[in-house]
Every structure is written in structure tokens, then in C-alpha cells.
DRENPA-3360 file (N, C-alpha, C; in nm, 2 decimals, always signed):
BEGIN
1 = MAKKTEAS = -3.76/-5.28/+6.05/-3.87/-5.24/+5.96/-3.86/-5.10/+5.94 ~ -3.77/-5.00/+6.01/-3.76/-4.87/+6.02/-3.66/-4.86/+5.90 ~ -3.57/-4.93/+5.85/-3.51/-4.96/+5.74/-3.56/-4.95/+5.61 ~ -3.65/-5.06/+5.64/-3.73/-5.09/+5.49/-3.82/-4.95/+5.48 ~ -3.86/-4.89/+5.57/-3.94/-4.75/+5.54/-3.86/-4.66/+5.48 ~ -3.72/-4.64/+5.53/-3.63/-4.54/+5.49/-3.57/-4.59/+5.33 ~ -3.58/-4.70/+5.30/-3.53/-4.76/+5.19/-3.65/-4.75/+5.06 ~ -3.76/-4.76/+5.10/-3.85/-4.73/+5.02/-3.86/-4.57/+5.00;
9 = AKNKKPGF = -3.86/-4.49/+5.08/-3.86/-4.36/+5.07/-3.78/-4.31/+4.97 ~ -3.64/-4.35/+4.97/-3.52/-4.33/+4.91/-3.57/-4.36/+4.76 ~ -3.62/-4.49/+4.73/-3.67/-4.55/+4.59/-3.78/-4.50/+4.52 ~ -3.85/-4.41/+4.59/-3.97/-4.37/+4.56/-3.95/-4.24/+4.47 ~ -3.99/-4.27/+4.35/-4.00/-4.15/+4.24/-4.10/-4.02/+4.25 ~ -4.05/-3.91/+4.21/-4.13/-3.80/+4.23/-4.26/-3.81/+4.16 ~ -4.36/-3.75/+4.20/-4.49/-3.72/+4.14/-4.49/-3.66/+4.03 ~ -4.60/-3.67/+3.95/-4.63/-3.59/+3.83/-4.61/-3.43/+3.87;
17 = FAKIGRFF = -4.69/-3.40/+3.96/-4.67/-3.24/+3.95/-4.54/-3.19/+4.03 ~ -4.48/-3.28/+4.10/-4.33/-3.25/+4.14/-4.27/-3.24/+4.05 ~ -4.27/-3.30/+3.93/-4.17/-3.28/+3.81/-4.21/-3.19/+3.73 ~ -4.35/-3.16/+3.74/-4.37/-3.01/+3.65/-4.32/-2.89/+3.72 ~ -4.34/-2.90/+3.86/-4.27/-2.82/+3.96/-4.13/-2.79/+3.92 ~ -4.05/-2.87/+3.91/-3.90/-2.90/+3.91/-3.88/-2.86/+3.75 ~ -3.96/-2.88/+3.66/-3.88/-2.84/+3.54/-3.94/-2.68/+3.53 ~ -4.04/-2.60/+3.59/-4.05/-2.46/+3.58/-3.98/-2.39/+3.64;
25 = KEARSELK = -3.90/-2.48/+3.77/-3.82/-2.39/+3.85/-3.67/-2.40/+3.76 ~ -3.66/-2.52/+3.68/-3.53/-2.51/+3.66/-3.50/-2.42/+3.52 ~ -3.61/-2.40/+3.46/-3.66/-2.32/+3.33/-3.64/-2.17/+3.35 ~ -3.68/-2.13/+3.47/-3.66/-1.99/+3.55/-3.51/-1.99/+3.56 ~ -3.46/-2.08/+3.61/-3.36/-2.07/+3.65/-3.22/-2.04/+3.53 ~ -3.26/-2.12/+3.42/-3.22/-2.11/+3.29/-3.25/-1.95/+3.23 ~ -3.33/-1.91/+3.23/-3.37/-1.78/+3.19/-3.31/-1.69/+3.24 ~ -3.29/-1.69/+3.37/-3.19/-1.58/+3.45/-3.06/-1.58/+3.40;
33 = KVVWPTPK = -3.01/-1.68/+3.33/-2.87/-1.70/+3.27/-2.86/-1.63/+3.12 ~ -2.96/-1.59/+3.05/-2.99/-1.55/+2.93/-2.93/-1.41/+2.93 ~ -2.85/-1.38/+2.81/-2.81/-1.26/+2.82/-2.90/-1.19/+2.71 ~ -2.98/-1.11/+2.73/-3.08/-1.06/+2.65/-3.01/-0.92/+2.54 ~ -3.07/-0.93/+2.43/-2.99/-0.82/+2.33/-3.06/-0.70/+2.38 ~ -2.98/-0.59/+2.32/-3.04/-0.44/+2.37/-3.14/-0.43/+2.26 ~ -3.22/-0.34/+2.25/-3.31/-0.28/+2.17/-3.23/-0.22/+2.00 ~ -3.12/-0.15/+2.07/-3.05/-0.14/+1.93/-2.97/-0.25/+1.87;
41 = QTANDTLV = -2.92/-0.35/+1.94/-2.89/-0.47/+1.86/-2.98/-0.54/+1.80 ~ -3.11/-0.55/+1.85/-3.20/-0.61/+1.77/-3.25/-0.56/+1.65 ~ -3.27/-0.40/+1.65/-3.28/-0.32/+1.52/-3.17/-0.37/+1.45 ~ -3.03/-0.37/+1.48/-2.93/-0.41/+1.37/-2.94/-0.54/+1.34 ~ -2.96/-0.62/+1.39/-2.98/-0.75/+1.35/-3.11/-0.76/+1.25 ~ -3.20/-0.72/+1.27/-3.32/-0.71/+1.16/-3.28/-0.64/+1.06 ~ -3.23/-0.51/+1.05/-3.19/-0.47/+0.95/-3.07/-0.55/+0.85 ~ -2.98/-0.59/+0.93/-2.88/-0.71/+0.87/-2.97/-0.85/+0.78;
49 = VLVIALIA = -3.09/-0.86/+0.84/-3.15/-1.01/+0.79/-3.23/-0.96/+0.68 ~ -3.30/-0.82/+0.68/-3.39/-0.79/+0.57/-3.28/-0.75/+0.46 ~ -3.19/-0.67/+0.49/-3.09/-0.66/+0.35/-3.03/-0.80/+0.27 ~ -3.00/-0.90/+0.38/-2.94/-1.01/+0.30/-3.07/-1.09/+0.24 ~ -3.20/-1.08/+0.29/-3.33/-1.14/+0.21/-3.32/-1.05/+0.07 ~ -3.32/-0.92/+0.08/-3.34/-0.85/-0.04/-3.25/-0.89/-0.16 ~ -3.09/-0.92/-0.11/-2.98/-0.94/-0.19/-3.02/-1.09/-0.24 ~ -3.07/-1.18/-0.15/-3.10/-1.31/-0.22/-3.20/-1.30/-0.31;
57 = AVFIGVVD = -3.31/-1.24/-0.31/-3.43/-1.22/-0.36/-3.41/-1.16/-0.50 ~ -3.30/-1.05/-0.50/-3.24/-1.00/-0.64/-3.17/-1.10/-0.70 ~ -3.10/-1.18/-0.63/-2.98/-1.26/-0.71/-3.06/-1.39/-0.77 ~ -3.21/-1.44/-0.69/-3.27/-1.55/-0.77/-3.35/-1.51/-0.86 ~ -3.38/-1.36/-0.88/-3.47/-1.32/-0.99/-3.39/-1.31/-1.08 ~ -3.26/-1.24/-1.09/-3.18/-1.23/-1.20/-3.14/-1.38/-1.24 ~ -3.12/-1.48/-1.17/-3.08/-1.62/-1.23/-3.20/-1.69/-1.30 ~ -3.32/-1.65/-1.24/-3.47/-1.72/-1.28/-3.46/-1.65/-1.43;
65 = FLFKSVVG = -3.45/-1.51/-1.44/-3.46/-1.44/-1.56/-3.37/-1.47/-1.68 ~ -3.23/-1.55/-1.64/-3.13/-1.54/-1.71/-3.19/-1.69/-1.77 ~ -3.22/-1.77/-1.68/-3.26/-1.94/-1.73/-3.38/-1.89/-1.83 ~ -3.48/-1.84/-1.78/-3.59/-1.82/-1.87/-3.55/-1.76/-2.01 ~ -3.46/-1.68/-2.03/-3.42/-1.61/-2.16/-3.31/-1.72/-2.23 ~ -3.24/-1.81/-2.17/-3.17/-1.90/-2.25/-3.27/-2.01/-2.29 ~ -3.36/-2.06/-2.20/-3.45/-2.14/-2.24/-3.54/-2.11/-2.37 ~ -3.60/-1.98/-2.37/-3.65/-1.92/-2.45/-3.58/-1.93/-2.60;
73 = FIPGI = -3.43/-1.93/-2.61/-3.41/-1.95/-2.75/-3.39/-2.07/-2.80 ~ -3.41/-2.15/-2.73/-3.46/-2.34/-2.77/-3.58/-2.34/-2.86 ~ -3.56/-2.38/-2.95/-3.68/-2.38/-3.06/-3.76/-2.49/-3.02 ~ -3.89/-2.48/-3.00/-3.98/-2.59/-2.99/-4.04/-2.58/-2.85 ~ -3.98/-2.50/-2.79/-4.03/-2.49/-2.63/-4.13/-2.36/-2.60;
% end
């Protein structure tokens, strides 16, 4: 009978709250492994994103203007 109790204890799944606790414990462990950027790196990366977005906006604006000008020359439109 003792073997039956041990076997059932091994096969028992962890409860709902045990799973939540394990999730937060593992999440905290993973966050400790993250290499966070310095404020200088963050500012530099933000500047790069803004410049690329501005270049893309100007490019799309120029292409739109050119297409509108070409379509404007087609009679009947």
C-alpha cells in the first residue's frame, strides 16, 4: 500500500497556483539574464529610428507626388 501512495504522489500534477508560482519564478530568472541597454544606447537607437522614419516619409511623399503628376497628365482623369 505504501508503494501505491508513493506512485500516486509522483503522478500527481502540480496545482493551478503552483503552476502560476513556477511561471513567475522562471520569468524572474529569465529577466535577470537580460542585458539592458544603457541610456546612451537607447537615445542613439531612438535617433536612428527617427531618422530612418523621416527618410522613408520623404521618399514616399516624393513617389506619391511623382505618381500624382504622371496621372494628372493623362487626359480624361
